[in-house]
All heavy atoms as a GROMACS GRO file, in nm:
protein
  574
    1MET      N    1   0.083  -0.114   0.005
    1MET     CA    2  -0.008   0.003   0.004
    1MET      C    3   0.085   0.115   0.003
    1MET      O    4   0.043   0.227  -0.051
    1MET     CB    5  -0.094   0.010   0.126
    1MET     CG    6  -0.179   0.130   0.131
    1MET     SD    7  -0.309   0.124   0.237
    1MET     CE    8  -0.440   0.055   0.147
    2LYS      N    9   0.202   0.119   0.049
    2LYS     CA   10   0.289   0.243   0.058
    2LYS      C   11   0.331   0.287  -0.082
    2LYS      O   12   0.351   0.402  -0.101
    2LYS     CB   13   0.422   0.207   0.144
    2LYS     CG   14   0.385   0.192   0.287
    2LYS     CD   15   0.514   0.171   0.362
    2LYS     CE   16   0.482   0.146   0.507
    2LYS     NZ   17   0.589   0.108   0.581
    3ASN      N   18   0.331   0.210  -0.178
    3ASN     CA   19   0.375   0.249  -0.320
    3ASN      C   20   0.246   0.280  -0.395
    3ASN      O   21   0.262   0.318  -0.514
    3ASN     CB   22   0.444   0.125  -0.380
    3ASN     CG   23   0.582   0.112  -0.320
    3ASN    OD1   24   0.639   0.205  -0.277
    3ASN    ND2   25   0.624  -0.011  -0.314
    4THR      N   26   0.131   0.276  -0.341
    4THR     CA   27   0.010   0.314  -0.411
    4THR      C   28   0.011   0.466  -0.437
    4THR      O   29   0.042   0.540  -0.352
    4THR     CB   30  -0.114   0.286  -0.324
    4THR    OG1   31  -0.124   0.147  -0.299
    4THR    CG2   32  -0.243   0.330  -0.389
    5HIS      N   33  -0.020   0.497  -0.560
    5HIS     CA   34  -0.027   0.645  -0.610
    5HIS      C   35  -0.161   0.690  -0.604
    5HIS      O   36  -0.254   0.640  -0.668
    5HIS     CB   37   0.036   0.664  -0.744
    5HIS     CG   38   0.030   0.805  -0.786
    5HIS    ND1   39   0.040   0.835  -0.924
    5HIS    CD2   40   0.029   0.919  -0.726
    5HIS    CE1   41   0.036   0.963  -0.943
    5HIS    NE2   42   0.031   1.019  -0.827
    6ILE      N   43  -0.189   0.788  -0.528
    6ILE     CA   44  -0.324   0.843  -0.514
    6ILE      C   45  -0.326   0.999  -0.545
    6ILE      O   46  -0.239   1.068  -0.521
    6ILE     CB   47  -0.370   0.845  -0.364
    6ILE    CG1   48  -0.380   0.688  -0.314
    6ILE    CG2   49  -0.507   0.917  -0.337
    6ILE    CD1   50  -0.432   0.666  -0.176
    7LEU      N   51  -0.427   1.033  -0.637
    7LEU     CA   52  -0.444   1.162  -0.688
    7LEU      C   53  -0.564   1.229  -0.615
    7LEU      O   54  -0.668   1.168  -0.603
    7LEU     CB   55  -0.468   1.159  -0.844
    7LEU     CG   56  -0.510   1.298  -0.906
    7LEU    CD1   57  -0.397   1.386  -0.884
    7LEU    CD2   58  -0.550   1.268  -1.046
    8VAL      N   59  -0.543   1.343  -0.554
    8VAL     CA   60  -0.644   1.418  -0.489
    8VAL      C   61  -0.664   1.554  -0.564
    8VAL      O   62  -0.560   1.636  -0.567
    8VAL     CB   63  -0.610   1.439  -0.341
    8VAL    CG1   64  -0.726   1.514  -0.263
    8VAL    CG2   65  -0.573   1.312  -0.268
    9VAL      N   66  -0.791   1.583  -0.611
    9VAL     CA   67  -0.812   1.709  -0.680
    9VAL      C   68  -0.932   1.766  -0.606
    9VAL      O   69  -1.043   1.712  -0.606
    9VAL     CB   70  -0.851   1.676  -0.828
    9VAL    CG1   71  -0.860   1.811  -0.892
    9VAL    CG2   72  -0.735   1.591  -0.891
   10ASP      N   73  -0.900   1.883  -0.561
   10ASP     CA   74  -1.019   1.966  -0.492
   10ASP      C   75  -0.972   2.114  -0.496
   10ASP      O   76  -0.859   2.148  -0.490
   10ASP     CB   77  -1.023   1.918  -0.350
   10ASP     CG   78  -1.152   1.958  -0.280
   10ASP    OD1   79  -1.190   2.075  -0.301
   10ASP    OD2   80  -1.218   1.876  -0.209
   11ASP      N   81  -1.074   2.203  -0.504
   11ASP     CA   82  -1.039   2.344  -0.512
   11ASP      C   83  -1.039   2.405  -0.378
   11ASP      O   84  -1.016   2.521  -0.357
   11ASP     CB   85  -1.146   2.416  -0.608
   11ASP     CG   86  -1.291   2.400  -0.559
   11ASP    OD1   87  -1.319   2.293  -0.497
   11ASP    OD2   88  -1.373   2.487  -0.579
   12ASN      N   89  -1.050   2.320  -0.273
   12ASN     CA   90  -1.052   2.377  -0.139
   12ASN      C   91  -0.915   2.342  -0.063
   12ASN      O   92  -0.892   2.217  -0.059
   12ASN     CB   93  -1.176   2.313  -0.057
   12ASN     CG   94  -1.183   2.373   0.088
   12ASN    OD1   95  -1.088   2.391   0.152
   12ASN    ND2   96  -1.299   2.410   0.117
   13GLU      N   97  -0.836   2.427  -0.032
   13GLU     CA   98  -0.699   2.399   0.012
   13GLU      C   99  -0.705   2.330   0.145
   13GLU      O  100  -0.627   2.239   0.184
   13GLU     CB  101  -0.619   2.525   0.025
   13GLU     CG  102  -0.573   2.580  -0.103
   13GLU     CD  103  -0.480   2.705  -0.104
   13GLU    OE1  104  -0.397   2.695  -0.010
   13GLU    OE2  105  -0.508   2.803  -0.170
   14VAL      N  106  -0.809   2.364   0.231
   14VAL     CA  107  -0.821   2.290   0.354
   14VAL      C  108  -0.849   2.147   0.336
   14VAL      O  109  -0.795   2.061   0.406
   14VAL     CB  110  -0.922   2.364   0.448
   14VAL    CG1  111  -0.946   2.290   0.573
   14VAL    CG2  112  -0.888   2.515   0.475
   15ASP      N  113  -0.948   2.120   0.245
   15ASP     CA  114  -0.973   1.977   0.234
   15ASP      C  115  -0.854   1.895   0.181
   15ASP      O  116  -0.824   1.790   0.201
   15ASP     CB  117  -1.088   1.963   0.126
   15ASP     CG  118  -1.218   2.011   0.188
   15ASP    OD1  119  -1.235   2.026   0.306
   15ASP    OD2  120  -1.314   2.032   0.106
   16LEU      N  121  -0.772   1.970   0.080
   16LEU     CA  122  -0.658   1.903   0.031
   16LEU      C  123  -0.550   1.868   0.140
   16LEU      O  124  -0.494   1.769   0.139
   16LEU     CB  125  -0.587   1.992  -0.076
   16LEU     CG  126  -0.662   2.005  -0.198
   16LEU    CD1  127  -0.582   2.103  -0.300
   16LEU    CD2  128  -0.667   1.874  -0.278
   17CYS      N  129  -0.540   1.971   0.229
   17CYS     CA  130  -0.438   1.942   0.345
   17CYS      C  131  -0.486   1.840   0.430
   17CYS      O  132  -0.414   1.747   0.470
   17CYS     CB  133  -0.419   2.070   0.418
   17CYS     SG  134  -0.329   2.200   0.342
   18LEU      N  135  -0.612   1.830   0.472
   18LEU     CA  136  -0.670   1.730   0.550
   18LEU      C  137  -0.655   1.582   0.489
   18LEU      O  138  -0.615   1.489   0.551
   18LEU     CB  139  -0.814   1.757   0.582
   18LEU     CG  140  -0.850   1.872   0.685
   18LEU    CD1  141  -0.989   1.903   0.689
   18LEU    CD2  142  -0.783   1.836   0.820
   19MET      N  143  -0.692   1.576   0.360
   19MET     CA  144  -0.683   1.446   0.289
   19MET      C  145  -0.533   1.402   0.281
   19MET      O  146  -0.512   1.280   0.298
   19MET     CB  147  -0.739   1.465   0.150
   19MET     CG  148  -0.736   1.330   0.070
   19MET     SD  149  -0.854   1.214   0.140
   19MET     CE  150  -1.002   1.252   0.057
   20SER      N  151  -0.448   1.493   0.250
   20SER     CA  152  -0.315   1.452   0.250
   20SER      C  153  -0.252   1.412   0.383
   20SER      O  154  -0.181   1.310   0.395
   20SER     CB  155  -0.215   1.578   0.203
   20SER     OG  156  -0.254   1.614   0.070
   21GLU      N  157  -0.292   1.474   0.489
   21GLU     CA  158  -0.253   1.431   0.617
   21GLU      C  159  -0.307   1.291   0.658
   21GLU      O  160  -0.236   1.197   0.714
   21GLU     CB  161  -0.298   1.531   0.726
   21GLU     CG  162  -0.214   1.658   0.717
   21GLU     CD  163  -0.256   1.760   0.837
   21GLU    OE1  164  -0.300   1.721   0.936
   21GLU    OE2  165  -0.228   1.883   0.799
   22VAL      N  166  -0.430   1.270   0.622
   22VAL     CA  167  -0.497   1.138   0.654
   22VAL      C  168  -0.422   1.025   0.577
   22VAL      O  169  -0.390   0.920   0.624
   22VAL     CB  170  -0.646   1.136   0.620
   22VAL    CG1  171  -0.709   1.001   0.624
   22VAL    CG2  172  -0.722   1.230   0.724
   23LEU      N  173  -0.405   1.059   0.443
   23LEU     CA  174  -0.341   0.955   0.362
   23LEU      C  175  -0.201   0.923   0.409
   23LEU      O  176  -0.146   0.808   0.418
   23LEU     CB  177  -0.338   1.004   0.226
   23LEU     CG  178  -0.476   1.001   0.152
   23LEU    CD1  179  -0.464   1.064   0.008
   23LEU    CD2  180  -0.538   0.855   0.144
   24ALA      N  181  -0.120   1.026   0.448
   24ALA     CA  182   0.009   1.004   0.497
   24ALA      C  183   0.015   0.931   0.630
   24ALA      O  184   0.089   0.854   0.661
   24ALA     CB  185   0.087   1.141   0.509
   25TYR      N  186  -0.088   0.960   0.711
   25TYR     CA  187  -0.102   0.890   0.849
   25TYR      C  188  -0.123   0.748   0.824
   25TYR      O  189  -0.074   0.663   0.917
   25TYR     CB  190  -0.224   0.961   0.922
   25TYR     CG  191  -0.247   0.894   1.056
   25TYR    CD1  192  -0.154   0.931   1.160
   25TYR    CD2  193  -0.339   0.802   1.085
   25TYR    CE1  194  -0.179   0.868   1.286
   25TYR    CE2  195  -0.367   0.748   1.197
   25TYR     CZ  196  -0.278   0.774   1.298
   25TYR     OH  197  -0.304   0.720   1.426
   26ILE      N  198  -0.190   0.706   0.726
   26ILE     CA  199  -0.216   0.567   0.706
   26ILE      C  200  -0.115   0.487   0.625
   26ILE      O  201  -0.118   0.376   0.592
   26ILE     CB  202  -0.364   0.534   0.646
   26ILE    CG1  203  -0.378   0.595   0.507
   26ILE    CG2  204  -0.475   0.585   0.735
   26ILE    CD1  205  -0.502   0.552   0.442
   27GLY      N  206  -0.009   0.568   0.594
   27GLY     CA  207   0.108   0.509   0.518
   27GLY      C  208   0.110   0.522   0.382
   27GLY      O  209   0.215   0.468   0.316
   28ILE      N  210   0.030   0.603   0.308
   28ILE     CA  211   0.051   0.633   0.170
   28ILE      C  212   0.156   0.731   0.151
   28ILE      O  213   0.160   0.839   0.206
   28ILE     CB  214  -0.086   0.681   0.112
   28ILE    CG1  215  -0.203   0.594   0.141
   28ILE    CG2  216  -0.071   0.714  -0.048
   28ILE    CD1  217  -0.191   0.458   0.079
   29ARG      N  218   0.240   0.710   0.064
   29ARG     CA  219   0.368   0.791   0.040
   29ARG      C  220   0.356   0.865  -0.100
   29ARG      O  221   0.420   0.968  -0.100
   29ARG     CB  222   0.502   0.701   0.042
   29ARG     CG  223   0.519   0.630   0.179
   29ARG     CD  224   0.551   0.732   0.285
   29ARG     NE  225   0.569   0.653   0.405
   29ARG     CZ  226   0.504   0.666   0.508
   29ARG    NH1  227   0.407   0.768   0.516
   29ARG    NH2  228   0.515   0.598   0.625
   30LYS      N  229   0.288   0.812  -0.192
   30LYS     CA  230   0.275   0.878  -0.325
   30LYS      C  231   0.150   0.943  -0.332
   30LYS      O  232   0.044   0.875  -0.381
   30LYS     CB  233   0.298   0.779  -0.436
   30LYS     CG  234   0.445   0.730  -0.456
   30LYS     CD  235   0.452   0.628  -0.578
   30LYS     CE  236   0.433   0.718  -0.704
   30LYS     NZ  237   0.451   0.629  -0.824
   31ILE      N  238   0.151   1.073  -0.306
   31ILE     CA  239   0.018   1.147  -0.315
   31ILE      C  240   0.032   1.272  -0.397
   31ILE      O  241   0.124   1.340  -0.379
   31ILE     CB  242  -0.029   1.193  -0.167
   31ILE    CG1  243  -0.029   1.079  -0.069
   31ILE    CG2  244  -0.153   1.272  -0.171
   31ILE    CD1  245  -0.040   1.128   0.074
   32SER      N  246  -0.045   1.288  -0.499
   32SER     CA  247  -0.046   1.391  -0.596
   32SER      C  248  -0.172   1.479  -0.555
   32SER      O  249  -0.277   1.438  -0.552
   32SER     CB  250  -0.054   1.363  -0.734
   32SER     OG  251   0.054   1.288  -0.769
   33VAL      N  252  -0.142   1.621  -0.517
   33VAL     CA  253  -0.254   1.691  -0.474
   33VAL      C  254  -0.255   1.816  -0.555
   33VAL      O  255  -0.159   1.890  -0.573
   33VAL     CB  256  -0.232   1.730  -0.320
   33VAL    CG1  257  -0.342   1.825  -0.268
   33VAL    CG2  258  -0.215   1.609  -0.236
   34ARG      N  259  -0.378   1.850  -0.608
   34ARG     CA  260  -0.393   1.975  -0.706
   34ARG      C  261  -0.521   2.032  -0.676
   34ARG      O  262  -0.619   1.986  -0.641
   34ARG     CB  263  -0.383   1.934  -0.844
   34ARG     CG  264  -0.247   1.886  -0.883
   34ARG     CD  265  -0.142   1.995  -0.873
   34ARG     NE  266  -0.010   1.961  -0.908
   34ARG     CZ  267   0.083   1.916  -0.837
   34ARG    NH1  268   0.070   1.907  -0.704
   34ARG    NH2  269   0.205   1.872  -0.888
   35LEU      N  270  -0.525   2.183  -0.701
   35LEU     CA  271  -0.645   2.248  -0.693
   35LEU      C  272  -0.707   2.267  -0.830
   35LEU      O  273  -0.818   2.305  -0.838
   35LEU     CB  274  -0.602   2.394  -0.648
   35LEU     CG  275  -0.566   2.414  -0.506
   35LEU    CD1  276  -0.482   2.543  -0.486
   35LEU    CD2  277  -0.680   2.401  -0.406
   36ASP      N  278  -0.626   2.224  -0.939
   36ASP     CA  279  -0.668   2.262  -1.067
   36ASP      C  280  -0.724   2.138  -1.148
   36ASP      O  281  -0.648   2.038  -1.149
   36ASP     CB  282  -0.550   2.321  -1.133
   36ASP     CG  283  -0.571   2.382  -1.270
   36ASP    OD1  284  -0.655   2.329  -1.337
   36ASP    OD2  285  -0.508   2.485  -1.296
   37SER      N  286  -0.837   2.160  -1.204
   37SER     CA  287  -0.898   2.037  -1.294
   37SER      C  288  -0.813   2.022  -1.422
   37SER      O  289  -0.795   1.914  -1.461
   37SER     CB  290  -1.042   2.062  -1.321
   37SER     OG  291  -1.060   2.187  -1.389
   38ALA      N  292  -0.754   2.131  -1.473
   38ALA     CA  293  -0.668   2.115  -1.591
   38ALA      C  294  -0.539   2.034  -1.569
   38ALA      O  295  -0.516   1.954  -1.647
   38ALA     CB  296  -0.635   2.260  -1.642
   39TRP      N  297  -0.484   2.041  -1.450
   39TRP     CA  298  -0.366   1.972  -1.418
   39TRP      C  299  -0.425   1.815  -1.407
   39TRP      O  300  -0.352   1.737  -1.461
   39TRP     CB  301  -0.316   2.011  -1.289
   39TRP     CG  302  -0.190   1.936  -1.248
   39TRP    CD1  303  -0.066   1.964  -1.286
   39TRP    CD2  304  -0.179   1.812  -1.188
   39TRP    NE1  305   0.022   1.866  -1.231
   39TRP    CE2  306  -0.046   1.775  -1.174
   39TRP    CE3  307  -0.274   1.731  -1.109
   39TRP    CZ2  308   0.003   1.666  -1.100
   39TRP    CZ3  309  -0.229   1.616  -1.050
   39TRP    CH2  310  -0.092   1.581  -1.047
   40ALA      N  311  -0.532   1.791  -1.345
   40ALA     CA  312  -0.574   1.648  -1.331
   40ALA      C  313  -0.593   1.594  -1.473
   40ALA      O  314  -0.571   1.472  -1.495
   40ALA     CB  315  -0.704   1.658  -1.250
   41ILE      N  316  -0.653   1.670  -1.560
   41ILE     CA  317  -0.682   1.616  -1.696
   41ILE      C  318  -0.550   1.586  -1.765
   41ILE      O  319  -0.538   1.483  -1.829
   41ILE     CB  320  -0.766   1.722  -1.777
   41ILE    CG1  321  -0.908   1.725  -1.730
   41ILE    CG2  322  -0.767   1.685  -1.934
   41ILE    CD1  323  -0.989   1.831  -1.786
   42GLY      N  324  -0.443   1.663  -1.743
   42GLY     CA  325  -0.315   1.643  -1.795
   42GLY      C  326  -0.250   1.517  -1.751
   42GLY      O  327  -0.206   1.440  -1.823
   43ILE      N  328  -0.270   1.488  -1.628
   43ILE     CA  329  -0.219   1.358  -1.564
   43ILE      C  330  -0.303   1.238  -1.618
   43ILE      O  331  -0.243   1.147  -1.646
   43ILE     CB  332  -0.245   1.368  -1.408
   43ILE    CG1  333  -0.117   1.471  -1.350
   43ILE    CG2  334  -0.214   1.232  -1.347
   43ILE    CD1  335   0.012   1.416  -1.370
   44LEU      N  336  -0.435   1.244  -1.610
   44LEU     CA  337  -0.508   1.133  -1.649
   44LEU      C  338  -0.513   1.106  -1.809
   44LEU      O  339  -0.541   0.994  -1.854
   44LEU     CB  340  -0.660   1.167  -1.611
   44LEU     CG  341  -0.680   1.175  -1.462
   44LEU    CD1  342  -0.824   1.210  -1.434
   44LEU    CD2  343  -0.642   1.049  -1.392
   45SER      N  344  -0.472   1.204  -1.889
   45SER     CA  345  -0.454   1.187  -2.029
   45SER      C  346  -0.333   1.104  -2.075
   45SER      O  347  -0.317   1.073  -2.181
   45SER     CB  348  -0.472   1.311  -2.112
   45SER     OG  349  -0.365   1.400  -2.073
   46LYS      N  350  -0.227   1.100  -1.979
   46LYS     CA  351  -0.109   1.035  -2.007
   46LYS      C  352  -0.140   0.878  -1.997
   46LYS      O  353  -0.224   0.841  -1.920
   46LYS     CB  354  -0.005   1.071  -1.910
   46LYS     CG  355   0.036   1.216  -1.927
   46LYS     CD  356   0.150   1.254  -1.816
   46LYS     CE  357   0.191   1.392  -1.843
   46LYS     NZ  358   0.298   1.429  -1.735
   47THR      N  359  -0.065   0.807  -2.064
   47THR     CA  360  -0.083   0.662  -2.055
   47THR      C  361   0.010   0.587  -1.958
   47THR      O  362  -0.012   0.472  -1.926
   47THR     CB  363  -0.066   0.593  -2.198
   47THR    OG1  364   0.070   0.627  -2.238
   47THR    CG2  365  -0.171   0.642  -2.295
   48THR      N  366   0.097   0.660  -1.894
   48THR     CA  367   0.192   0.598  -1.805
   48THR      C  368   0.173   0.671  -1.666
   48THR      O  369   0.142   0.788  -1.655
   48THR     CB  370   0.329   0.609  -1.849
   48THR    OG1  371   0.371   0.758  -1.861
   48THR    CG2  372   0.360   0.547  -1.981
   49ASN      N  373   0.206   0.594  -1.562
   49ASN     CA  374   0.212   0.655  -1.424
   49ASN      C  375   0.068   0.707  -1.373
   49ASN      O  376   0.061   0.806  -1.318
   49ASN     CB  377   0.310   0.774  -1.412
   49ASN     CG  378   0.407   0.745  -1.310
   49ASN    OD1  379   0.399   0.652  -1.236
   49ASN    ND2  380   0.497   0.839  -1.279
   50LEU      N  381  -0.028   0.643  -1.419
   50LEU     CA  382  -0.156   0.673  -1.376
   50LEU      C  383  -0.181   0.629  -1.226
   50LEU      O  384  -0.122   0.544  -1.172
   50LEU     CB  385  -0.277   0.605  -1.457
   50LEU     CG  386  -0.284   0.657  -1.602
   50LEU    CD1  387  -0.382   0.563  -1.664
   50LEU    CD2  388  -0.327   0.789  -1.601
   51PRO      N  389  -0.256   0.717  -1.155
   51PRO     CA  390  -0.286   0.679  -1.008
   51PRO      C  391  -0.368   0.566  -0.994
   51PRO      O  392  -0.460   0.540  -1.085
   51PRO     CB  393  -0.352   0.806  -0.954
   51PRO     CG  394  -0.404   0.876  -1.075
   51PRO     CD  395  -0.326   0.847  -1.195
   52GLU      N  396  -0.359   0.487  -0.884
   52GLU     CA  397  -0.449   0.374  -0.865
   52GLU      C  398  -0.568   0.414  -0.800
   52GLU      O  399  -0.680   0.346  -0.823
   52GLU     CB  400  -0.373   0.275  -0.766
   52GLU     CG  401  -0.280   0.197  -0.820
   52GLU     CD  402  -0.122   0.258  -0.838
   52GLU    OE1  403  -0.103   0.358  -0.754
   52GLU    OE2  404  -0.056   0.212  -0.908
   53LEU      N  405  -0.581   0.528  -0.740
   53LEU     CA  406  -0.697   0.584  -0.674
   53LEU      C  407  -0.708   0.728  -0.698
   53LEU      O  408  -0.609   0.806  -0.692
   53LEU     CB  409  -0.702   0.541  -0.534
   53LEU     CG  410  -0.826   0.584  -0.445
   53LEU    CD1  411  -0.941   0.513  -0.494
   53LEU    CD2  412  -0.795   0.555  -0.288
   54ILE      N  413  -0.831   0.786  -0.721
   54ILE     CA  414  -0.849   0.927  -0.742
   54ILE      C  415  -0.967   0.975  -0.649
   54ILE      O  416  -1.075   0.909  -0.639
   54ILE     CB  417  -0.895   0.955  -0.885
   54ILE    CG1  418  -0.788   0.906  -0.984
   54ILE    CG2  419  -0.917   1.112  -0.906
   54ILE    CD1  420  -0.835   0.905  -1.122
   55PHE      N  421  -0.930   1.076  -0.559
   55PHE     CA  422  -1.033   1.150  -0.488
   55PHE      C  423  -1.056   1.280  -0.565
   55PHE      O  424  -0.966   1.362  -0.576
   55PHE     CB  425  -0.980   1.171  -0.344
   55PHE     CG  426  -0.975   1.057  -0.262
   55PHE    CD1  427  -0.855   0.998  -0.236
   55PHE    CD2  428  -1.087   1.002  -0.203
   55PHE    CE1  429  -0.839   0.876  -0.163
   55PHE    CE2  430  -1.085   0.883  -0.125
   55PHE     CZ  431  -0.958   0.822  -0.098
   56LEU      N  432  -1.174   1.294  -0.618
   56LEU     CA  433  -1.203   1.404  -0.708
   56LEU      C  434  -1.329   1.481  -0.667
   56LEU      O  435  -1.427   1.415  -0.657
   56LEU     CB  436  -1.229   1.352  -0.848
   56LEU     CG  437  -1.259   1.436  -0.960
   56LEU    CD1  438  -1.152   1.539  -0.978
   56LEU    CD2  439  -1.288   1.364  -1.092
   57ASP      N  440  -1.313   1.606  -0.648
   57ASP     CA  441  -1.423   1.695  -0.619
   57ASP      C  442  -1.515   1.707  -0.733
   57ASP      O  443  -1.452   1.730  -0.850
   57ASP     CB  444  -1.371   1.828  -0.568
   57ASP     CG  445  -1.491   1.933  -0.528
   57ASP    OD1  446  -1.601   1.888  -0.524
   57ASP    OD2  447  -1.444   2.047  -0.497
   58ILE      N  448  -1.635   1.686  -0.722
   58ILE     CA  449  -1.726   1.697  -0.851
   58ILE      C  450  -1.755   1.844  -0.876
   58ILE      O  451  -1.775   1.879  -0.991
   58ILE     CB  452  -1.855   1.614  -0.820
   58ILE    CG1  453  -1.833   1.466  -0.794
   58ILE    CG2  454  -1.961   1.640  -0.930
   58ILE    CD1  455  -1.771   1.404  -0.911
   59ASN      N  456  -1.759   1.932  -0.774
   59ASN     CA  457  -1.790   2.075  -0.803
   59ASN      C  458  -1.669   2.157  -0.822
   59ASN      O  459  -1.650   2.253  -0.757
   59ASN     CB  460  -1.872   2.122  -0.689
   59ASN     CG  461  -2.013   2.049  -0.668
   59ASN    OD1  462  -2.078   2.037  -0.772
   59ASN    ND2  463  -2.048   2.015  -0.555
   60LEU      N  464  -1.574   2.126  -0.913
   60LEU     CA  465  -1.460   2.203  -0.941
   60LEU      C  466  -1.515   2.308  -1.038
   60LEU      O  467  -1.590   2.301  -1.123
   60LEU     CB  468  -1.362   2.106  -1.014
   60LEU     CG  469  -1.294   2.005  -0.929
   60LEU    CD1  470  -1.215   1.918  -1.020
   60LEU    CD2  471  -1.206   2.073  -0.822
   61PRO      N  472  -1.436   2.424  -1.019
   61PRO     CA  473  -1.458   2.538  -1.124
   61PRO      C  474  -1.409   2.513  -1.259
   61PRO      O  475  -1.313   2.407  -1.277
   61PRO     CB  476  -1.384   2.663  -1.066
   61PRO     CG  477  -1.278   2.601  -0.970
   61PRO     CD  478  -1.337   2.467  -0.926
   62LYS      N  479  -1.443   2.578  -1.362
   62LYS     CA  480  -1.392   2.541  -1.505
   62LYS      C  481  -1.448   2.417  -1.550
   62LYS      O  482  -1.549   2.404  -1.599
   62LYS     CB  483  -1.252   2.564  -1.511
   62LYS     CG  484  -1.197   2.700  -1.492
   62LYS     CD  485  -1.043   2.703  -1.509
   62LYS     CE  486  -1.002   2.846  -1.468
   62LYS     NZ  487  -0.870   2.860  -1.459
   63LYS      N  488  -1.375   2.294  -1.533
   63LYS     CA  489  -1.424   2.169  -1.566
   63LYS      C  490  -1.461   2.098  -1.431
   63LYS      O  491  -1.374   2.089  -1.348
   63LYS     CB  492  -1.315   2.090  -1.640
   63LYS     CG  493  -1.285   2.156  -1.775
   63LYS     CD  494  -1.244   2.055  -1.875
   63LYS     CE  495  -1.210   2.113  -2.008
   63LYS     NZ  496  -1.337   2.113  -2.086
   64ASN      N  497  -1.586   2.052  -1.428
   64ASN     CA  498  -1.621   1.975  -1.307
   64ASN      C  499  -1.559   1.834  -1.307
   64ASN      O  500  -1.504   1.791  -1.405
   64ASN     CB  501  -1.773   1.973  -1.285
   64ASN     CG  502  -1.852   1.896  -1.399
   64ASN    OD1  503  -1.798   1.792  -1.443
   64ASN    ND2  504  -1.955   1.941  -1.445
   65GLY      N  505  -1.583   1.767  -1.198
   65GLY     CA  506  -1.538   1.630  -1.178
   65GLY      C  507  -1.574   1.534  -1.288
   65GLY      O  508  -1.495   1.446  -1.327
   66HIS      N  509  -1.698   1.546  -1.336
   66HIS     CA  510  -1.749   1.447  -1.436
   66HIS      C  511  -1.675   1.474  -1.556
   66HIS      O  512  -1.638   1.384  -1.635
   66HIS     CB  513  -1.906   1.475  -1.457
   66HIS     CG  514  -1.988   1.438  -1.341
   66HIS    ND1  515  -2.001   1.313  -1.302
   66HIS    CD2  516  -2.050   1.523  -1.251
   66HIS    CE1  517  -2.081   1.317  -1.190
   66HIS    NE2  518  -2.109   1.440  -1.160
   67GLU      N  519  -1.641   1.601  -1.597
   67GLU     CA  520  -1.567   1.636  -1.723
   67GLU      C  521  -1.429   1.582  -1.708
   67GLU      O  522  -1.365   1.538  -1.805
   67GLU     CB  523  -1.576   1.780  -1.750
   67GLU     CG  524  -1.709   1.834  -1.782
   67GLU     CD  525  -1.719   1.984  -1.789
   67GLU    OE1  526  -1.665   2.043  -1.692
   67GLU    OE2  527  -1.776   2.029  -1.887
   68VAL      N  528  -1.373   1.581  -1.593
   68VAL     CA  529  -1.234   1.529  -1.562
   68VAL      C  530  -1.230   1.397  -1.590
   68VAL      O  531  -1.130   1.335  -1.658
   68VAL     CB  532  -1.181   1.566  -1.420
   68VAL    CG1  533  -1.049   1.506  -1.390
   68VAL    CG2  534  -1.171   1.731  -1.403
   69LEU      N  535  -1.331   1.311  -1.540
   69LEU     CA  536  -1.319   1.165  -1.549
   69LEU      C  537  -1.342   1.129  -1.702
   69LEU      O  538  -1.299   1.019  -1.736
   69LEU     CB  539  -1.438   1.110  -1.457
   69LEU     CG  540  -1.410   1.108  -1.316
   69LEU    CD1  541  -1.516   1.052  -1.253
   69LEU    CD2  542  -1.282   1.035  -1.284
   70GLU      N  543  -1.399   1.211  -1.782
   70GLU     CA  544  -1.408   1.182  -1.926
   70GLU      C  545  -1.272   1.152  -1.994
   70GLU      O  546  -1.262   1.093  -2.093
   70GLU     CB  547  -1.483   1.283  -2.001
   70GLU     CG  548  -1.632   1.290  -1.965
   70GLU     CD  549  -1.701   1.408  -2.035
   70GLU    OE1  550  -1.649   1.471  -2.128
   70GLU    OE2  551  -1.812   1.421  -2.006
   71PHE      N  552  -1.167   1.208  -1.933
   71PHE     CA  553  -1.033   1.190  -1.988
   71PHE      C  554  -0.959   1.074  -1.934
   71PHE      O  555  -0.855   1.042  -1.983
   71PHE     CB  556  -0.955   1.317  -1.963
   71PHE     CG  557  -0.989   1.444  -2.034
   71PHE    CD1  558  -1.085   1.528  -1.986
   71PHE    CD2  559  -0.941   1.468  -2.158
   71PHE    CE1  560  -1.125   1.625  -2.056
   71PHE    CE2  561  -0.971   1.577  -2.229
   71PHE     CZ  562  -1.068   1.662  -2.180
   72TYR      N  563  -1.021   1.005  -1.839
   72TYR     CA  564  -0.954   0.889  -1.778
   72TYR      C  565  -0.985   0.754  -1.849
   72TYR      O  566  -1.088   0.739  -1.898
   72TYR     CB  567  -1.004   0.879  -1.630
   72TYR     CG  568  -0.926   0.766  -1.550
   72TYR    CD1  569  -0.784   0.775  -1.546
   72TYR    CD2  570  -1.004   0.664  -1.500
   72TYR    CE1  571  -0.726   0.678  -1.462
   72TYR    CE2  572  -0.932   0.568  -1.420
   72TYR     CZ  573  -0.792   0.575  -1.417
   72TYR     OH  574  -0.726   0.479  -1.334
   0.00000   0.00000   0.00000
């Protein structure tokens, strides 16, 4: 589980910090955290190094969570 890559995308910095702390507490070492849906789309459109788990806010500005998942 320590090598599991988790992506967290949320436009609320407090939520991002809390999620990162909880994941680190349970032993997850590879955590990508972003406020921006465009960055998440860039990561998900790549064919290599995809995260095993995604925590995604549905109510993101610009492109919402549903639109981000269309790229996955």
